[in-house]
C-alpha positions, 0 to 999 in steps of 0.5 A: 499499500506504501507504493500506492499514491494516497490523497484525501478522497473528496466529494469532487472526485466522486462527482467528476466523470471518468473514462476508465475505472480507477481507484483512490485511497485515502490519505486520512484514513489507511485502507479506506479507498473508493473505486471509480467506473465510467459505468457504475456509481462510486463504491467505497471499500476497506482494505484491512488486516485480520486477527490472523494477519490475512488481508482482506476487503470489506465492502462498505456502500455507494456514494450518495449525494444528499437533498430531497430527504435523501440521506447524504453517503459522501466522503465523510459519511464513509470515511466514519464509517471505515474508522468504525470499522477499524475500531471494531477490527482493533478490539478482536471482532471478525467484521467478515463474520459479523457481515456473514450473520447480518446477511444471513439474518437478512434472508431469514427475515424476509421469510412469509409467514406462510413457510413460518406456519409450516416450520412451526406446525412441523417443529411442534409435531416432531416426535422427541424422546417422552421418558427415559429408564434409569439407564437412559434408555428412551421409553416412548416417542410423542410429539413436542407439544401433545396439543399440536394439532389444536395448535395447527388448526388455528393457524390454518383457519385464523392466521394463514388466510389473512397474514400468509403472505405477508413476510414475517417481520414486517406483521405489527401489532396492529395487523394482529389487532385487526385480526382479532377485530374481524374474528369477533365481528364475523367477517373473516373469511376462513373458507370459501363462502365460510366466515368466523361467527359473529362474536367467537371471543373462544376463536379469537382467544385461540388465534392469540394464543396460536399466533402468539406462540408462533412469533415467540417462537420465531423470535427465539435465540437461534432462529430469529425470523423475527426480531420480536413478536408483534403480539404485545399491547393487544385490545383486551378480549372480553371474558367468554361467558360461563357455558351452563347448559345441562341436560335436566332429567326429562331431557335425559329421558328423552335422549336415552330412549331417542337413542334407541328409536329404529327410526334414528339413522345416526350410527349405532356407535355414535349413539352409544358413544353419546351414553358414554359419554354421560355415564362415563363423565369423560372427555370426548378425546379421552373416551372415543380413543380407547383402546381394549389395551387401556381397559386393564387386566381382565377388560370389560369382565374384571370384576372391578373394571377400569380404563386407563387414559394415557397422559397424551390424550388428558388435557392436564397431561396426567393419566386418568384411572377411570373406574366404570360402573355397571351401565358404562360396562353394558354400554362399552360391551355393545359398542366394542365387540371384537374391535380394538377400540370400544368405539371404532370408525366407519371402516373398523381400521381406526377409532371413531372421529373427535367430531362424530358425536358433535355432528350427530347432535347438531347436524351437518351442512355441505356448502359449495361455492357459498350455497347449502347443497346438502343438510342432515338434521342432528339428533337434538332437533330431531328428538326435540331438545334444545341444542347442546355439546358432548361437553355438556353431557360431562356438566350435567352428570356432574349435576346429577352427582351434586343432587345426590349430595356427593361431595364437590371434591369427588366429583371433581375427581371424577372429572379430571379436575384439580381438587383445590377444596374438599369438606374440610376446606382449602386444599394447596396445589402442590398436595395434589401434584407432588405429594398426594399421589392415592387415585381414589379409585374406591371414592370414584368408583362409588360416585360414578356408580350412583350416577349410573343408578340415577340415570337408571331411574330417570330412564325407567320413570314414565313419561306421565309421572314426570308430567306430574312432578313438573306440575306439581313443581 
């Protein structure tokens, strides 16, 4: 470099036309030079010696005159930038590696929300070790998040249609807030001809949980697809009104007998599943996939029948040991037959779909090009019952047990809820989580058998007697 002529680079040098390519090295800042060309704008670079003694060149940028709101990037600007870089080099920084990381980060932050959703779903659904024995041998594999299908559904239904084509790093809190507002207004198109239900606080809450998880995951160190999550300072959601729908004894009787009517065309196993949901107090996802291997020693013919629901199907991620009453066993034997699952699907090679009971109760509707083409009438409409969901059967069963004076702590156990208090007062959460590991099978069996006896009594009671009781009340 000492053999090269040096002079202070000036703005005039950069503005003056040239007939051939040449370089001017700056006398004030060692290593800084500008490349001049008849076909390209003046370009500034810095030659430097790395920590390993290697001679390298770092590209800085092009000459740019200021004015009309444009920032000036003239000789003074690039000389100052070069001096800053030399200071970093002097402190031992590898500026070439830093530049590569910046380029990689820029490429990452050009990713679309569509691509981000695909990567997120692939990551949460990936099978990973879920338990090891004392020798470190993997006992079983499972997805990173057991509820990944629900999360994926919310991303697909709510987030992808609106934000999918946007650059992930350009999504703002205002985009998320508008998406929330459109879900609540019922104007978000989730499928051709179909929008969200107006006023659905539940849908908005699920969207916020899914999109917040998506962007927090994308912003984690090592991923850096976005610099920060945009899901901050969003408009608060109203509290969801508590669900109070439960079936009265009259409605239980009408439903029970209606499920046995020969003119009801819904598949018999689905009707039996509805009965079993009321009698067992299990959630749909817990009971519909019950396998013969989960029925314990002796199966349904055991003296003390019991089903063990594995933790991956349980909301609280813990095994459920649910005793079966004589009525539950009666229903289960008819439903299972010789199949491996308690409730087998149409083709016999898989358990009944989770949506089967809900669709049977409310009916189904097929839409094409925004127009309804077919509709099936649900059980509620056929039997003249006010609409209810499979989950409402759990509430109905719990209410029946409450009417029988069964302690709420035992009802909570039957529902697989955390017991926060009993007849003696409040119960510390840590007690049930880490200390009291007793399954209370006997107490649950007694309560569930009382429920079965009460359902038998309600179902056996003549309609006329029910009417007289209503009038007397």
